[in-house]
C-alpha positions as CSV (number, residue, x, y, z in Angstrom):
1,X,10.1,4.6,13.7
2,X,8.9,4.5,10.0
3,X,5.9,2.5,9.1
4,X,6.4,-0.2,6.6
5,X,5.0,-0.3,3.1
6,X,2.8,-3.4,2.5
7,X,3.2,-4.8,-1.0
8,X,0.6,-7.3,-2.0
9,X,1.7,-8.9,-5.3
10,X,1.5,-12.5,-6.6
11,X,3.4,-12.1,-9.9
12,X,7.1,-12.8,-9.3
13,X,8.3,-10.5,-12.1
14,X,6.1,-7.6,-11.0
15,X,7.2,-8.2,-7.4
16,X,10.9,-8.0,-8.3
17,X,10.4,-4.9,-10.4
18,X,8.4,-3.2,-7.7
19,X,11.1,-4.0,-5.1
20,X,13.8,-2.7,-7.3
21,X,11.9,0.5,-8.0
22,X,11.2,1.1,-4.3
23,X,14.9,0.5,-3.5
24,X,15.9,3.0,-6.1
25,X,13.6,5.6,-4.6
26,X,15.8,5.3,-1.5
27,X,12.9,5.2,1.0
28,X,13.9,4.2,4.5
29,X,10.6,2.3,5.0
30,X,10.8,-1.5,5.2
31,X,8.7,-3.3,2.6
32,X,6.6,-6.2,3.8
33,X,5.7,-8.5,0.9
34,X,2.7,-10.8,0.9
35,X,1.6,-12.9,-2.1
36,X,-2.2,-13.0,-1.9
37,X,-5.2,-11.2,-0.5
38,X,-5.7,-13.7,2.4
39,X,-2.1,-13.2,3.6
40,X,-2.6,-9.4,3.3
41,X,-5.6,-9.6,5.6
42,X,-3.7,-11.8,8.0
43,X,-0.9,-9.2,8.1
44,X,-3.3,-6.3,8.6
45,X,-5.3,-8.1,11.3
46,X,-2.1,-9.6,13.0
47,X,-3.2,-13.2,12.7
48,X,-1.8,-16.5,11.5
49,X,1.9,-16.2,10.7
50,X,1.7,-12.4,11.3
51,X,0.2,-12.7,14.8
52,X,3.6,-11.6,16.3
53,X,4.3,-8.6,14.1
54,X,4.6,-5.2,15.7
55,X,1.5,-3.2,16.3
56,X,0.5,-0.5,13.9
57,X,-0.6,-0.1,10.3
58,X,1.5,0.3,7.2
59,X,2.3,3.7,5.8
60,X,0.6,2.6,2.5
61,X,-0.7,-0.6,1.0
62,X,0.3,-1.2,-2.6
63,X,-2.3,-3.7,-3.7
64,X,-2.5,-5.8,-6.9
65,X,-6.0,-6.2,-8.2
66,X,-5.9,-9.8,-9.4
67,X,-4.8,-12.0,-6.5
68,X,-5.3,-15.6,-5.5
69,X,-7.6,-16.6,-2.6
70,X,-8.9,-13.1,-1.9
71,X,-8.8,-10.5,-4.7
72,X,-7.6,-6.9,-4.3
73,X,-11.1,-5.4,-4.5
74,X,-12.2,-7.6,-1.6
75,X,-9.1,-6.7,0.5
76,X,-9.9,-3.0,-0.2
77,X,-13.5,-3.4,0.8
78,X,-12.5,-5.1,4.1
79,X,-9.8,-2.4,4.8
80,X,-12.4,0.4,4.3
81,X,-15.0,-1.4,6.5
82,X,-12.5,-1.8,9.4
83,X,-12.3,1.4,11.6
84,X,-8.7,0.7,12.6
85,X,-7.6,0.4,8.9
86,X,-9.9,2.8,7.2
87,X,-7.4,5.7,7.1
88,X,-4.5,3.6,5.7
89,X,-3.8,4.8,2.1
90,X,-4.4,2.1,-0.5
91,X,-2.9,2.3,-4.0
92,X,-4.3,-0.2,-6.5
93,X,-1.2,-1.2,-8.6
94,X,-2.5,-3.3,-11.4
95,X,-2.3,-4.3,-15.1
96,X,-6.0,-3.9,-15.5
97,X,-7.3,-1.0,-17.6
98,X,-10.8,-2.4,-17.4
99,X,-13.3,0.4,-16.6
100,X,-15.4,-1.8,-14.2
101,X,-12.3,-2.5,-12.1
102,X,-11.4,1.2,-12.0
103,X,-14.9,2.2,-11.1
104,X,-15.3,-0.4,-8.4
105,X,-11.9,0.4,-6.8
106,X,-12.9,4.1,-6.5
107,X,-16.4,3.2,-5.3
108,X,-14.7,1.1,-2.5
109,X,-12.4,4.1,-1.5
110,X,-9.1,3.5,-3.1
111,X,-6.7,6.4,-2.8
112,X,-5.1,5.9,-6.2
113,X,-5.4,3.5,-9.1
114,X,-2.1,3.0,-11.1
115,X,-1.8,0.9,-14.2
116,X,1.6,-0.8,-14.2
117,X,3.6,0.6,-17.1
118,X,5.0,-2.0,-19.5
119,X,8.4,-0.3,-20.0
120,X,10.8,-1.0,-17.1
121,X,12.0,2.6,-16.8
122,X,8.4,3.9,-16.6
123,X,7.6,1.2,-14.1
124,X,10.5,2.2,-11.9
125,X,9.6,5.9,-12.1
126,X,6.0,5.2,-11.3
127,X,6.8,3.1,-8.2
128,X,9.4,5.5,-6.9
129,X,6.9,8.4,-7.2
130,X,4.2,6.3,-5.4
131,X,6.5,5.3,-2.6
132,X,7.8,8.9,-2.0
133,X,4.4,10.4,-2.2
134,X,2.6,8.0,0.2
135,X,5.4,7.1,2.6
136,X,7.0,10.6,2.8
137,X,5.0,13.5,1.3
138,X,1.4,12.6,2.1
139,X,0.2,14.2,5.3
140,X,-1.1,11.3,7.6
141,X,-4.4,11.5,9.3
142,X,-4.7,13.1,12.8
143,X,-4.0,10.6,15.5
144,X,-1.3,8.7,13.6
145,X,2.2,8.5,15.0
146,X,3.8,10.3,12.1
147,X,1.2,13.1,12.3
148,X,1.9,13.6,16.0
149,X,5.7,13.6,15.5
150,X,5.5,16.0,12.5
151,X,3.2,18.5,14.4
152,X,5.3,18.4,17.6
153,X,8.4,19.4,15.6
154,X,6.8,22.2,13.6
155,X,4.1,24.0,15.6
156,X,1.7,26.1,13.7
157,X,1.6,29.9,14.1
């Protein structure tokens, strides 16, 4: 079973564009959409309206920086401080080119920081590349379900 991609985005236009881009990349992963940082944390910790979701972490978190209630940097900080979530790849997907935001995101352990392109075609290409890389190409950490499945099928010499 493929792990979902968690998309944390409050801007309706950016959300729609990101979903279109992920669909065009033809990933088989489900995309779970949450609209703010507090809901992202509820999803990750399986509480509130997400208490009944299936166990397991997403393949990747695509996280906007500027979010209502709990901002993206705070979500990232909590994810990296939580042992069960620490290994989940987090890609900051934002409009901010501000150096302090970039520096703080890397300081907190973000895996990648992507500034949303303004041009639709560039945006679609960037999202498709992100989805394919993090959900398909990236080698997951030891202990994850995908890691075990991959290494059972292709034993090393």
